[in-house]
C-alpha positions in Angstrom: 164.7 -219.0 66.7 162.2 -220.1 64.1 161.9 -223.9 63.9 163.5 -225.8 60.9 161.2 -226.6 58.0 162.2 -230.2 57.5 159.4 -232.3 56.2 159.4 -234.4 59.4 159.1 -231.4 61.6 157.3 -232.0 64.9 155.7 -228.9 66.4 154.1 -228.0 69.7 151.6 -225.5 68.4 150.2 -222.5 70.2 146.6 -222.2 71.2 144.0 -220.3 69.1 144.2 -216.6 69.5 140.4 -216.6 69.6 140.0 -219.3 72.2 142.7 -219.6 74.9 141.5 -223.1 75.9 141.7 -224.5 72.3 144.9 -226.2 71.4 146.0 -227.9 68.3 146.8 -231.6 69.1 150.5 -232.1 69.1 153.1 -232.8 68.4 152.2 -232.3 64.8 154.3 -233.8 62.0 154.4 -232.1 58.6 153.9 -234.7 55.9 156.5 -234.6 53.0 153.5 -235.5 50.7 151.8 -232.2 51.7 154.5 -229.7 52.5 157.5 -227.9 51.0 158.6 -224.3 51.3 156.5 -223.2 48.2 153.3 -224.6 49.7 154.1 -223.4 53.2 152.4 -220.3 54.6 154.1 -217.0 54.0 155.1 -215.0 57.1 153.0 -212.0 57.8 156.1 -209.8 58.1 157.6 -208.9 54.7 154.6 -209.5 52.5 155.2 -207.3 49.5 152.0 -207.5 47.4 150.8 -204.0 48.2 147.9 -202.0 46.8 149.8 -201.0 43.6 150.9 -204.6 43.0 147.3 -205.8 43.1 146.2 -202.8 41.0 148.8 -203.5 38.4 148.0 -207.2 38.3 144.3 -206.4 37.5 145.2 -203.6 35.1 147.2 -206.0 33.0 144.4 -208.5 33.1 141.5 -206.2 32.5 143.1 -204.1 29.8 144.0 -206.8 27.2 143.1 -207.5 23.6 140.9 -210.5 24.4 138.7 -208.5 26.7 138.3 -205.8 24.2 137.3 -208.3 21.5 134.7 -209.8 23.9 133.2 -206.4 24.8 133.1 -205.3 21.1 131.2 -208.6 20.6 128.5 -207.4 23.0 127.9 -204.5 20.7 127.7 -206.8 17.7 125.0 -208.8 19.6 122.8 -205.7 19.6 123.6 -204.1 23.0 123.6 -200.3 23.0 126.2 -198.1 24.8 124.4 -197.7 28.1 123.5 -201.4 28.1 127.2 -202.4 27.7 128.1 -200.0 30.5 125.4 -201.4 32.8 126.4 -205.0 31.9 130.0 -204.5 32.6 129.3 -202.5 35.7 127.2 -205.4 37.1 130.0 -207.8 36.2 132.6 -205.6 37.8 130.7 -205.5 41.1 130.3 -209.3 41.1 133.9 -210.0 40.3 135.0 -207.5 43.0 132.8 -209.1 45.6 133.8 -212.7 44.8 137.5 -211.9 44.3 137.6 -210.3 47.8 136.2 -213.4 49.4 138.9 -215.5 47.8 141.6 -213.0 48.5 140.8 -212.7 52.2 141.3 -216.4 52.6 144.8 -216.2 51.1 145.7 -213.2 53.2 144.6 -214.7 56.5 146.1 -218.1 56.0 149.1 -217.3 53.8 148.7 -220.5 51.8 148.2 -221.0 48.0 145.1 -222.4 46.4 145.9 -226.1 46.4 146.4 -225.9 50.2 143.3 -223.7 50.7 141.3 -226.4 48.9 142.3 -228.9 51.6 140.1 -227.1 54.1 136.9 -228.1 52.4 137.9 -231.1 50.2 140.4 -232.7 52.5 144.2 -233.1 52.4 144.0 -235.5 49.4 140.6 -234.5 48.0 142.0 -231.1 47.3 143.7 -232.5 44.2 140.2 -232.5 42.5 139.8 -228.7 42.4 143.5 -228.1 42.0 143.9 -230.4 39.0 140.8 -228.9 37.2 142.2 -225.5 37.6 145.6 -226.6 36.4 144.4 -228.4 33.2 142.5 -225.3 32.1 145.5 -223.0 32.9 148.0 -225.2 31.1 145.9 -225.3 28.0 145.3 -221.5 28.0 149.0 -220.9 28.8 149.9 -222.6 25.6 147.2 -220.8 23.6 148.1 -217.4 24.9 151.7 -218.0 24.3 150.9 -218.9 20.7 148.8 -215.8 20.2 151.6 -213.6 21.6 154.0 -215.4 19.2 151.8 -214.4 16.3 152.2 -210.8 17.2 155.9 -211.3 17.6 156.0 -212.7 14.0 154.3 -209.5 12.8 156.9 -207.4 14.7 159.8 -209.4 13.2 158.6 -209.2 9.6 157.9 -205.5 10.0 161.5 -204.9 11.1 163.0 -207.3 8.6 160.6 -208.3 5.7 163.0 -211.1 4.7 161.9 -213.1 7.7 158.6 -213.7 5.9 160.1 -216.4 3.7 160.5 -218.6 6.8 156.8 -218.3 7.5 155.4 -220.5 4.7 156.5 -224.1 5.7 154.8 -226.2 8.4 156.4 -228.2 11.2 153.7 -229.9 13.3 151.4 -227.1 12.2 153.7 -224.2 12.8 156.2 -222.5 10.4 159.9 -222.2 11.2 159.4 -218.5 12.0 156.4 -219.4 14.1 158.4 -221.9 16.1 161.2 -219.4 16.7 158.7 -216.8 18.0 156.8 -219.3 20.1 159.9 -220.6 21.8 161.2 -217.1 22.4 158.0 -216.0 24.1 157.9 -219.3 26.0 161.4 -218.7 27.3 160.8 -215.2 28.4 157.9 -216.4 30.6 160.1 -219.1 32.1 162.8 -216.6 33.0 160.3 -214.4 34.8 158.9 -217.4 36.7 162.4 -218.7 37.5 162.7 -215.9 40.0 159.5 -216.9 41.8 156.4 -214.8 42.9 158.5 -211.8 43.8 159.5 -211.4 40.1 155.9 -211.9 39.1 155.0 -209.0 41.3 157.7 -206.8 39.8 156.8 -207.7 36.2 153.1 -207.0 36.7 154.0 -203.6 38.1 156.2 -202.9 35.1 153.7 -204.1 32.6 151.0 -201.9 34.2 152.7 -198.8 32.6 151.4 -200.0 29.2 147.8 -199.9 30.3 147.0 -196.7 28.4 148.3 -198.0 25.1 145.5 -200.6 24.8 143.2 -199.7 27.7 140.1 -201.7 28.0 137.7 -204.1 29.3 136.0 -206.5 31.4 134.5 -210.0 31.0 131.6 -211.7 32.6 132.0 -213.3 36.0 132.4 -216.7 34.4 135.4 -215.5 32.5 137.1 -214.4 35.7 136.1 -217.7 37.4 139.6 -219.1 37.1 141.2 -216.2 38.9 138.4 -215.9 41.4 139.1 -219.5 42.4 142.9 -219.1 43.0 143.3 -215.4 43.7 144.6 -216.5 47.1 147.8 -217.5 45.3 148.5 -213.8 45.1 146.6 -212.4 48.1 148.6 -214.7 50.4 151.5 -212.2 49.9 149.4 -209.2 50.9 149.9 -207.7 54.4 146.2 -207.0 55.3 142.6 -207.0 54.1 142.6 -203.3 53.4 145.4 -203.8 50.8 143.2 -206.3 49.0 140.1 -204.1 49.1 141.8 -201.0 47.8 143.9 -202.8 45.2 140.9 -204.8 44.0 138.7 -201.7 44.0 141.0 -199.7 41.7 142.1 -202.7 39.7 138.7 -204.2 39.1 135.5 -202.0 39.2 137.3 -198.8 38.3 139.4 -200.4 35.6 136.4 -202.3 34.2 134.3 -199.2 34.0 137.1 -197.3 32.2 137.3 -200.2 29.9 133.6 -200.2 29.3 133.6 -196.5 28.4 136.5 -197.0 25.9 134.6 -199.9 24.4 131.5 -197.9 24.0 133.4 -195.1 22.3 135.0 -197.6 19.9 131.8 -199.4 19.1 129.4 -196.4 19.1 131.7 -194.5 16.8 131.7 -197.4 14.4 135.4 -196.9 13.7 136.3 -198.5 10.4 139.5 -199.8 8.9 139.7 -200.3 5.2 136.0 -200.1 4.9 135.4 -202.7 7.7 134.0 -202.2 11.2 136.6 -203.0 13.8 136.1 -206.5 15.3 139.2 -206.6 17.4 141.9 -204.1 18.5 144.5 -206.3 16.9 143.2 -205.0 13.6 144.4 -201.6 14.7 147.9 -202.9 15.1 147.9 -204.7 11.8 146.7 -201.6 10.0 149.4 -199.2 11.3 151.2 -197.9 8.2 154.3 -196.6 10.1 156.7 -199.4 11.0 158.0 -197.6 14.1 154.5 -197.3 15.6 153.6 -200.8 14.5 156.6 -202.1 16.5 155.5 -200.1 19.5 152.0 -201.5 19.3 153.3 -205.0 19.0 155.7 -204.6 22.0 152.8 -203.2 24.1 150.6 -206.1 23.2 153.4 -208.6 23.9 154.3 -207.2 27.3 150.7 -207.1 28.5 149.9 -210.6 27.1 152.9 -212.1 28.9 151.8 -210.4 32.1 148.3 -211.8 31.8 149.5 -215.2 30.8 151.8 -215.5 33.8 149.2 -214.3 36.2 146.2 -216.3 35.0 147.8 -219.5 33.5 151.3 -220.1 34.9 151.2 -219.5 38.6 148.2 -221.8 39.3 149.5 -225.0 37.6 153.0 -224.4 39.1 151.5 -224.6 42.6 149.2 -227.5 41.7 152.0 -229.7 40.3 154.1 -228.8 43.3 151.2 -229.9 45.5 151.1 -233.3 43.7 154.7 -234.2 44.7 156.0 -231.6 47.2 159.0 -233.7 48.1 160.3 -233.5 44.5 158.7 -230.5 42.8 159.2 -226.9 44.0 157.5 -223.9 42.3 160.2 -223.6 39.6 160.4 -227.3 38.7 156.6 -227.5 38.6 156.4 -224.4 36.5 158.9 -225.8 34.0 156.9 -229.0 33.7 153.6 -227.2 33.1 155.2 -225.0 30.5 156.7 -228.0 28.8 153.3 -229.7 28.7 151.8 -226.5 27.2 154.2 -226.9 24.3 153.6 -230.7 23.9 149.9 -230.2 23.4 150.6 -228.1 20.3 148.3 -225.2 21.4 148.0 -223.7 18.0 146.0 -226.8 16.9 143.8 -226.4 20.0 143.2 -222.8 19.2 142.2 -223.7 15.6 139.7 -226.3 16.8 136.4 -224.8 17.8 135.3 -228.2 19.2 138.2 -228.3 21.7 137.6 -224.7 22.8 133.9 -225.0 23.2 133.4 -228.5 24.6 136.6 -229.3 26.4 137.8 -225.9 27.8 134.3 -224.5 28.2 133.2 -227.7 29.9 136.0 -227.6 32.3 135.5 -223.9 32.9 131.9 -224.6 34.0 133.3 -226.7 36.8 135.0 -223.7 38.4 131.7 -222.3 39.8 130.7 -225.4 41.8 134.3 -225.6 43.2 134.1 -222.0 44.3 130.7 -222.5 45.9 131.8 -225.4 48.0 135.1 -223.8 49.1 133.5 -220.5 50.0 130.5 -221.9 51.9 132.8 -224.2 53.9 135.2 -221.4 54.8 132.8 -218.5 55.4 129.5 -220.1 56.5 130.5 -223.4 58.1 133.8 -222.6 59.7 133.3 -218.8 60.0 136.9 -218.4 58.7 138.4 -220.5 61.5 141.3 -222.5 60.1 144.1 -224.6 61.8 146.7 -223.9 59.2 149.5 -226.3 60.4 147.0 -229.2 60.2 146.6 -228.6 56.5 150.0 -230.2 56.2 149.3 -233.3 58.4 148.3 -236.8 57.4 147.4 -237.7 60.9 144.2 -239.9 60.6 142.8 -238.0 63.5 143.6 -234.7 61.9 141.1 -232.0 61.3 141.2 -232.1 57.5 141.8 -235.9 57.1 138.0 -236.6 56.8 137.6 -240.0 55.1 141.1 -241.1 54.0 142.0 -237.6 53.2 138.8 -236.8 51.2 135.7 -234.9 52.3 133.0 -237.0 50.7 130.3 -234.5 51.5 132.1 -231.8 49.6 132.5 -234.1 46.6 128.8 -235.0 46.9 127.8 -231.4 46.7 130.2 -230.7 43.8 129.2 -233.5 41.4 125.5 -232.7 40.8 126.2 -229.0 40.6 129.0 -229.6 38.2 126.8 -231.8 35.9 124.1 -229.0 35.9 126.7 -226.3 35.1 128.2 -228.3 32.2 124.7 -229.0 30.7 123.8 -225.3 31.0 127.1 -224.3 29.4 127.2 -226.7 26.5 123.7 -227.7 25.5 122.1 -225.5 22.8 118.7 -225.7 24.5 120.1 -223.8 27.4 121.8 -221.1 25.3 119.8 -218.3 27.0 121.1 -219.2 30.4 124.5 -220.5 29.5 126.3 -217.2 30.5 125.0 -217.8 34.0 126.4 -221.4 34.3 129.2 -220.3 36.7 126.7 -218.6 39.0 124.2 -221.5 38.9 127.0 -224.0 39.6 128.4 -222.0 42.5 124.9 -221.4 44.0 123.8 -225.0 43.7 127.0 -226.5 45.0 127.2 -224.0 47.9 123.5 -224.6 48.9 123.9 -228.4 48.7 127.1 -228.3 50.8 125.4 -225.9 53.3 122.7 -228.5 53.8 124.9 -231.7 54.1 128.1 -230.4 55.6 129.1 -231.9 58.9 129.1 -229.2 61.7 131.5 -229.1 64.6 130.7 -227.2 67.9 134.1 -225.5 67.7 136.7 -224.9 64.9 140.3 -224.2 66.0 141.8 -221.0 64.6 145.6 -221.6 64.6 148.0 -219.3 62.7 150.6 -220.8 60.3 153.3 -218.4 61.6 155.1 -221.3 63.4 155.8 -223.0 60.1 155.8 -220.0 57.8 158.6 -219.1 55.4 160.0 -215.7 54.4 157.9 -214.1 51.7 161.0 -213.4 49.5 161.2 -217.1 48.7 157.9 -216.8 46.9 
């Protein structure tokens, strides 16, 4: 019989499958400050994120309006068709490589990103990368919800023009119709998340059917830095590495190259609407003269946008907030809190403020590369992927991941200078020529520094989390 998952559970853990003489010191007590069923590992049996689930997840993310707008911007900067194809092809290969490294960690351990971070930053130091990821996600969740609500307003006024009279006043910067649309989109996302990660998997698969309506694009590696960092949140529910490889291959490089080809056709053909060159696919929707097809276009955009928003900006902060107070916050409660915060920050005002977007969100985004560098070097080069999963939930001062009062100061020491350099490269005008590479520079510098100063052990225990794992359906 599988042991109970009470927060004071004491376990006599099995020895490492790779070293019969290595045992995990026991009995081990799972700390209520580090463990609940949403943060617990998922059982290998019953993991449901197969190849199509991962493919659909990336299809929704790659083929979205924001990515099209970005790629069309490459053409506006002077890149020709073959240059855009080559640029996005290189980006696709990099994203695929780095995403697999992150995904393999989640698949092997079965734990979400906040818990993965404990391996390198310590059981309490892991709050640093987790909170940075969450702040970015919450802000963008609100912004993406607002952008989807704008399309919803277009849809409603197309169906019933009389609604337009409620779109002229202002309540905290948003019209009455704007508030109705925003709250409606917000509630739809909450309903999906209320059913946990399994509902996210099903919705991503459903939304993937709309990929051919607005097929498209890829962004630079830095733009995917958020998901590269916490892709383990999704990969933890995959049954094997092969699933991740195949799903990522078709969902990332293949999708991105298809997107690139479509972008080149749009840009190279110099399609025009009302005498103007197309700057964003949303202009296509707005210019549709037939109400029926305009509604279909809006619905397609809304479905895909919600799918992208949930994947990129909802799941991560839900796990992070649950990680802050596991005893009181499960995935659903944490998700509700993060969604509420996303409303309270009045995201439409953020979106309309270039200073906030450029300096605050871009500055935080530059921190993701250094975090990734430290976490990957620690897992792949220092530990050789050997992890004692149950000890990630222990506050034992002699525990493997306790370090110095729960914080790995060496990881922090490698992160800080790399983060400062990445932020300077991303924000200072003098470094504009290298700013697109700030994520790569940050990851490389942090990874190299940590490789030089990390404390080595002669042996790292490799203990599965199956003894404390939960059924995958609960996620």
